[in-house]
N, C-alpha and C positions, 0 to 999 in steps of 0.2 A: 504493500500500500504506500502511495506517495503522499506524505503528510504536510508538505509545504511549510515545514519548520514550525508547525503549530505548537509544539512543546517549548519552543524557544521564546515566542513572543506572546502567546495567549494567556499564560499564567493560569491555565485551567478554566478560563472564562468560556472557551469554546473547545469542543472535542470532535473527533471523527468516529462515527459508528455507522456500520452498514452502508458504507460508501457515501455518507452524508455528513456535512458539518452541522453540529448541533450546539445549541446554547446549553452550557453545563450548569443548569439551574432548574429547580422545580421539576416539571415533567419532561425537561430536556427536549423541547421541540427543535426540529431541524430548521435551518434558515430557509430552505426551499419551501417548506410547509408554510412558514410565516409569509414569505414572499408571494406565494400563490394565493393565500387568503387576502392579501392586500390587493393583488391584481384582480381578484374576483369582484372587487368593488368598482372596477373599471379603470384603475390607475395603470398607466403605461409609462415607459421611460424609466429613468433612474429613481431609486428609492433610498432615502436615508432613514435607517431604523435606529431608534434610541432605546437603550436598555438602562433605566434608572437604577436597577439593582447593582449595576457595575459602578455607578457613581458612589453608591453607598459602600461598596466593597473597598474602593480606593480611599475614601475618607476614613473609613474604619481602620484600614491598614496604616494610614499615616498617623492617626491618633494612638492606635495600639502600640506601634513601634516606638513612638516618642515617649509615651508614658512608661513603657517597659524599660527604656534606657534611663529615664528619670528615676525609676525605682532601683535599677541596677546600680547606679552610681550615687544614689542618695542625694540627688540634685534637689536643691531647695527652691529653685525657680519652677515655673510651670510651663505649659505649652498651649498655644492656640494657633489658629491659622485663618487666613482669608483667601477667598477665590478671586483672582484678577479677572474682571469682566472682559478685558480685551481678548481673552482666550476663547470665549464663546458667550455672546450676549443674547442668543436666540431664546425667546420666551419659554418654549417647551423644555429647554435644558435648564434655564435659570429657575423656573418654578419647581421643577423636580429637585434641583440642588438645594434650594432654600428649605423645602419641605424636609428633606433628609437631614439638612444641616442643623435643624432645631435641637436635636438631642446632643449635638457635639458643641454647641455654641460657636459654630463655624460661620465666619462672616464673609464680607465682600470687600474687594478693593476696586476703586474707581480711578480712571486716568483721564477723564474728561467730564464736562458738565453733564452730558447726556448719560454717561455711565453712573455718575453720582446720583442723578434723578432715579435711575433704576434701583440703586442701592437704598435710597431713602424710601422708595415705595415698597420694596420686597424684602429687605433684610430683616431677619428676626431681631426683635427689639433688644434682646440681651447680648446679641452677637456684635463683635467689633466691625467698624468700617474704617478702612485706611484710604487716604487719597494721595495718589502720587502724580507725577507729571507737572508740567508748567501750569501755573494758575494765574488768573487775573482776579480783579476784585469781585466780579460776579461769582466765580467759582468758589472763592473763599467765603463769600456771603452765604452760598448754599451750605457750606460746611457749618457755619454758625446756625443756620436754620435746622440742620440735622441734629445739632447738639440740643437745640430747643425742643426738638421732637422726642428727645430722650435717648438718642443714640450715643454709644461709646465710640466717638469718631476722632480719628487722628489725622490732622493735615500735615503731610510730610513736606518739608520745605526743600525746594530745589535751588533757591537762591535767596540772598539777603533781601532783595526787593519784595519777595513774597512775605517775609517776616514783617517787613515794614507795613505791608498792606494789611496783615492780620491785626497789627496794632491800630491801624486806622479803622478797620471794621469793628474792632472791639469797642472803640469809643462810640460808634454809631449804634451797634446792636446790643452791647452789654452782655451780661451773664445770661445763660451759661456759655462758656467758651469751649470750643473744641480742644482736644489735646493737641500738642505740637510735637511733631517728629522732625528730625534733621537727617537728611540723606547724606551719607558720607562718601566722599570720592576716594576709594582705596587705590593704592598702588597695585594691589593684586588684581589679576584679571582672570577670566575664565579660559575656555579652550574651544576651538572650533569656530563655526560660522558666527556665533554671537559673542566672541571673546571681547569685542570692543565695548560691550556693556559695562565692563569693569576697566580698571587701569586709570592712570592719572589723566589721560586725555579723553576719558569717557564723556558722554553727552550730559550726564546727570551728576549731581552731588556737590557738596561743599568741600573745599580744600581745608587743610588744617587751619590755615589763617582765617578762613571764613567761619569755621566752626567756633573759633575763639571770639570772633566778632559777634556771632549770633548769640553766644552765651552772655556776653557783655550787654547786648541789646535787650535780651530777655531780663537780665538782672536789673537794668536801669529802668525798666518799665514794670517791674514787679510781676513778671509773668514766668519766672524760672520754674515755678511749681507746676506749670502746664506742660513743661518739657518732659515727655514720658518715654520717647522711643527714638532709637537711631535705626537707620535702614540702609542696607546696601544690596546690590544685585550685580553679580558678575557674569550673568548670561543665561540664556535659555538652553535646555538640553545639554547640561554639563556632562560630558562623557567620562571624565576621570575625577576621582575623589581628591587628588592632591591639591588642585586649585581651591577647592572648597575649604580644606584645612588651612591653607595659607591665608585665605581671606578671613576665616574665623579668628585666627590669631591676631591679625591686624585689627579687625573690628572689636574684638574682645578687649584689647588694650586701650583702644579709643574710648570704649564704654567706661572702663575703669578710670581713666584720666578725667573724663567729664564728671563722673561721680565725685571724684576728689576735688574738683573745682567748685563744688557746691550744688550740682544738679542732683539733689537728694531724691527727687521724685522720678528720675530717670530709672526705669525698671524693666525695659524691654529692648531686645535686639530683634529686628526683622531681617531675616536672611534673604528676603526676596524669593525669587523662583529659581528654577534651574534643575530641579530633580528630574533626571533623565528617564525617558521611556525607551524600552527595547523595541525598535521597529524592525530589526533585521529578521529575516526568515532563512538565513543561510548560516550554517554551523561555524564557518570560519570567519564570520564578520559579526562584531558586536557593537552596539551603540553606547554601552556604558560598562565600566569595569568594577562596579560596586553594587552591593545590594542595599535595600532600604534599611536593613538591620545595621549594616556597616555605616551608612550615612547618619542615622540617628545616634548611634554610639559615639561617632566622632564629634558630632555637634555638641552633644551633652557633656561628654568628657572634657573637651577642650575648653568650653565655657566655664565649667566647674574649676578646672585647673587654673585658668587665668584669674578667675574671681578670687580663688584662694591665695594666689601669689600676690595679688594687688590689695587684698584685704577689703573687698567690696561684696555687696550682696549679689547672689547669683541672679542673672536677669531672666525675665519671662522670655521664652523663645517663640517667635512668630515665623511662619513661612507663608509664601505666596506661590506655591508650586501648582499652578493651574493645569499645565500640560499633564502632569501625573494624575490629577483628579479627573480630567475631562476626556483624554484621548481614547480610552478603551470603551467608552459608553456608546459610541456611534459606529455603525457599519453601513457602508455605501454598497448598494446592490445595483449592478449595471447589466442589462441584458445584452448578450452578444447578437448582433444583427447579421453578421456575415463573416465567413472565412474566405479570404480573397482567392486562395488557390483552388477552391472547390469548383470553380468554373472549368478547371482542367480535368476532364474525365475522358475515358476511352470513347464515350459516345461522341465527344467533340472531334475526335481524330477523323480526318478526311484524307487518307493516304491515296496517292495517285497510282496508276498502273506502273509508272516509272517515277521514282523519287530520287532526289539528289543522294549520292552515296552516303553522306554523313547522316542523313535522316534514316536511311536503311540501317545504318550501324546503330543509331539511337534506338530504333525499334527492336533490333536484335538484343541490345543491352537490356531493354525493358523486359523482354520475354525470358531472358536467361539469368537474370540477377538472382543471387542466393546469398545466404549468410556469409559464405566464405569469400565471395568477391564483391560484397556490397560497397565497401569503401572505395575499392579500385574502380568499379563501374560508375559510382557517383562522381569521382574525379573525372573520368572519361566523358561523362555526359555533360558536365559543366564546361569542359574544354570544347566539346563539339558545339555547344550552344554559342560560345563566343565566336567560333569560326563561322557558324551559320549566320549569325547576326551581322558579321562583317560582310559575308557574301550578299546578304539582303541589302545592306547599305550600298554595295557596289553594283547592285542590279542583276546579280546572277541567279537569285532565287526570288519567288514571288511571295505574296502575302499569305497564301495558303500554306506554303512551305514554312514560313515563319510561325504560323499558328501551330502547325504540327510539331515544330521544334519545341515551342514553349510547353505544349501539352505533354509531350514525351519526357522532357526533362523533369517536369513537376511530378509525373507519375513515377519516374525512377527515384526522385528524391524521397517521395512518400514511402516507396517500397524499401529503400535503403535504410531509412530511419526506423521503420518497423522491424527490420531484420537485425538491427544493431542496438536496440534499446537497452540490452543488458550491458553494453560497453559504456564506460565512463571516461573514455580517452579524450585528451585535449584536442586531438585531431577531429573527433566527432563533434565536439563543441564548436570548433572553428568552422566546420562545415555548416552546422546548424545556425551559426551566426550569419552565414551567407545566404542560407535558404530558409530563413524563419517564416513562419506563417503569420499573416497579419489578421488580427481579430478586430473587427469594427464593433465598438461598444456604443450603446445609446446613452451617452453622457458627455459632459464637457469637462475636460481635465482642468481648464482654467477656472471653472466655477467650483468644482468639487475637490480637486487636488492641487491647489495653487502652489503649495510648497514643492511639489515635484517640478513644476514649470520654472519656479523662481530659484530654487535651491537644490534641485535634484534629490530632494528627500524622498526616499522610497518607502512605500507602505506595504505591509503584508497583503498579498492578494492570492486568492485561490478560488476554484470553482465551488459551487454549492453542492454539486452532485458528481457522480462517476468517480468518487474517491477510492473505490475498490478496483479501479482499472488504472494501469500505468499510462500517464500522458506521454504522447509521442511527438508532439509538435513544439519546437522552440518558438515562443510566441512574442511578438511585439503587439502592443495594444494601441489602437487608433480611436480617438474620439470623433464625434460628428461635427466638430467645428471646422470652419473653413480656414484652417491654419496648420501649416506643416509642423509647428511646435506641439500640436495636440497629439503627441505620441509618447508612449512609454516604450522605449526601445528594448530589444533583446540585448542583454549585456552578458558576456561570458562570466564576469565577476558576480553578477546578480541574475542568474538564469531563471527564466520562468517557462515551464513546460505545461502545455494544456492538451486537451483531448481533441481528437479529430472528429468533430460532430457535424452532422448535417442539420443546420439550424432551420432548414425549411420543414423538417419533419419533427424535430424536438427542440424544446427550449434549453438554453445553456446560459447560466448566469454566473458572473464573477462577483466576488465580494472583496471590497477593500476595507481593511480593519484599521483601528486606531486613528480614525479620521475626526474624532470629536474635539480636538484642540486646534484652534486657529484656522482650519480649512474653511469652515463656514463663514467666519468673519472676514477672511482675506479673499474669498471667492469673488471673481469678477464676472461681469455680464458680457463676456466676449461673445460676439454674434447674437447677443441678447438671449443667451441661455441662462436661466435663473436657478435659484436654489431648488433642488429636486423636491418631489413630494416627500414629506417626512411623516413618520408614524412612531408613536411611543408604545412599546410593549410592556404592559404591566402584568406581573405574575401574581397569581392567586394560589391557594393551597392545591387546587386540583387542575390548574390550567393557566391560561393567560388570556388577556384581552388586548385588542388594538385600540389605542386611545389617541386623541389629539391629532387626527389625520389632517394635515395641511397640504393641499395639493399645490404643485408648482404654479407660479403665477401665470395668468393668461397673457396672451399677446397684448391685449388692451391694458392690463395692469402694468406690464413692462414699459409700454410706451408712455403711460401716465407718469411712471416714476422718472422718466427722462424729460418730463415737463412738456410733453406734447399735449396740445389741446385736443382731447379725445373727441369732443363734439365736432371740432373743425376737421379732424382727420376722417371721421366717419362720413361727414358731409361731403368731403372731397371725393371719397371713394364712391359714394352714391351718385354724385354728379358725373364722375368719369364713366360709370356704368350706364347711366341714363343717356349720356351724349355719345356713347360708342355706337358706330354704325356696323361694328363687327358682331354685335349681339342682336339676335332677333327680339322683337318687342315682347313676344310671349315667353321668352326665356329670361328676361331681365329680373323678374320677381324671384324666380328660382335661384338665380345667381346671387342676388342680394341675400337670400336666406343662407346659401352656402357660405358666403363671405362672413356673415354674422356668426355662423357656427365656428368658423376657423378663428375669428378674432377672440373668441371666448375659450379657445384651447391654448395649451402651453406650446412652447417651441420644440419640445422633444419629439422624436419620431414615434409614430404609432404603427408599428409593423407587427403582424401576427403570424404564427406558424400555421401550417395546414391543419395541425391538430386543433388549434384554437378556432380557426375559421370554419 
């Protein structure tokens, strides 16, 4: 059985049984069963499935491991966390998160006015709110309003001008004031793509000199007691533990020095985010070199050690690791529309009474290929194809000869791969790289997997079914956008093998996992493909229900979002139909009805198999 590395990335959230990928929870439904139930409602195109129980699992893991480490090292500070809304602001996710978060006192982090409004509306009253990012007077005023609403809110200062604005707003709005945090600019930095989030040249944070100025400013305005937290962030998806430990030592010592300077109410260190997720589905490639247990042990132990050395109280520990919480809860399901080589069949061959010698040789290779000569014949067929295409360019063979060449070579490729699937040689991988199958998927990579397009971040992908059969085709994945970048290429280092399926006769779905962090919020409307239909799966004791089905936006909704005047647009379309002399008068009403129907559909393709139709 080919398991697509599920034991490496899934953490037992999903398992394979009887050739199907299943949710490892409650009644263990298969993803294909859930998908078909959703499609029975009439939904076509891609589907984003949310699993709130996986949000709870991640939150519980985070709190359990930190509290275990606190007990292990007899740590006298506590632990709490907030979820950074930038990771996923979609309401069906946030509402599930907030509901689950209530028992943990787990809060929200906002980085903009809009995100702060979400936090003020939905955060649990006893849970903390932190506010990061650059702020103007309006955003700071919102923080004061949140404090007046009873929230435990901390405004994290990115620059001295923000602190001065807090003083100004305090005079206008008065008590209660929000807590004040200071973001520190560490010399320590992270590793990988997001390393620039830390370091002395990072975008955010106060230098040592500015920290001293901030403390003096707070003292002189009798607000030092509101200074409760320092914050740092060295990057998202930190793959190695060493940079975390280095940053902790630096931040811990800054915390201790600030306490000694008189900041007696400073009692918390916010580590920011960065706790990495294992996205890799290949044994020889890993996205992190530490476990959650190791991470929590190091954080608690180091802060205890520094506090003891400096003779200060052990701080409350906060984290903002949103990727760790959100990534696993969402699965993207994309139907396969076409396998491009399947047009090459024996039925398509139209051999002549007399064929060019190289075509006759290709036909002989096809008829006599076996496991012993498969690689050799595959090499020969590829060489013959290059020669025949050159002859076509020179005018020595015709289009029918070219067609026969393409069909025979693809038939030989398919046979050769089937005959050599037990081999794992580099030579076979190199050949498969040249002769990969192209799977056309009904989704937009730019909308649903933008981190692959922008950062080449790969996500675990596997078919929902046929997992009891060995996949034989090296696969590259094409989306339906009008853009050559809309492709996940076959890569020898990250090989993906799929099944040779006739999608005209049976459905074949691919699932992309760990897409719940950033992908939705960063997704772009390239070609005006929008957020796919989303569904939340809620588990009960003896089954599950499909909740909060939100269909992909209609074409009219998309155009409205782009600030088109929908009434004007529809009026123009009606006028163009009415004035067209290409349409018979008695057909115009019917065409208007068809047009109205299409305007209220989404942009994804609606193709059905013969089985469905």
